[in-house]
C-alpha positions in Angstrom: 3.6 46.9 32.6 1.9 46.9 29.2 5.0 47.6 27.2 7.2 45.2 29.2 4.7 42.4 28.9 4.3 42.9 25.2 8.1 43.0 24.8 8.3 39.6 26.6 5.5 38.1 24.5 6.9 39.3 21.1 10.5 38.3 22.0 9.3 34.8 23.1 7.4 34.3 19.8 10.4 35.5 17.8 12.7 33.1 19.7 10.4 30.2 19.0 10.3 31.2 15.4 14.0 31.3 15.2 14.2 27.9 16.8 11.7 26.5 14.3 13.9 27.8 11.5 17.0 26.1 12.9 17.8 22.5 13.4 16.5 22.2 16.9 13.2 20.6 17.9 10.7 22.9 19.5 8.5 21.7 22.4 5.2 23.4 21.4 3.5 22.6 24.7 6.3 24.4 26.7 6.2 27.4 24.2 2.4 27.7 24.5 2.5 27.6 28.3 5.4 30.1 28.4 3.4 32.4 26.1 0.3 32.0 28.3 1.9 33.7 31.3 2.5 37.1 29.6 -0.9 36.9 28.0 -2.5 36.4 31.4 -0.4 39.3 32.9 -1.4 41.5 30.0 -5.1 40.7 30.5 -4.8 41.4 34.2 -3.1 44.8 33.5 -5.4 46.0 30.7 -8.7 44.8 32.1 -10.3 47.4 34.3 -10.6 46.4 38.0 -14.1 45.3 39.0 -15.8 48.3 40.6 -12.6 50.4 40.7 -12.5 54.1 40.1 -8.8 54.2 39.3 -7.3 55.4 36.1 -7.2 53.2 33.0 -3.7 51.9 32.4 -4.0 52.5 28.6 -5.8 55.9 28.5 -4.6 57.5 31.7 -8.0 58.5 32.8 -10.8 57.1 34.9 -13.4 55.0 33.1 -16.9 56.5 33.0 -19.1 55.4 36.0 -22.7 54.4 35.9 -25.1 57.1 34.7 -22.4 59.2 32.8 
């Protein structure tokens, strides 16, 4: 999920940059809202679940619990 979301985000930013370099007009509001979706997904995937004991998606291990 992390790598796929980052790929979508970087590709979208690159496409907006290429469109800026060309002759076409860029709708910056649409580009911002389109970039907000992968950022929200990335935040949801990376952020640890509240009170969860599951593995961390980045490190592959459980986060330390209280008192450790």
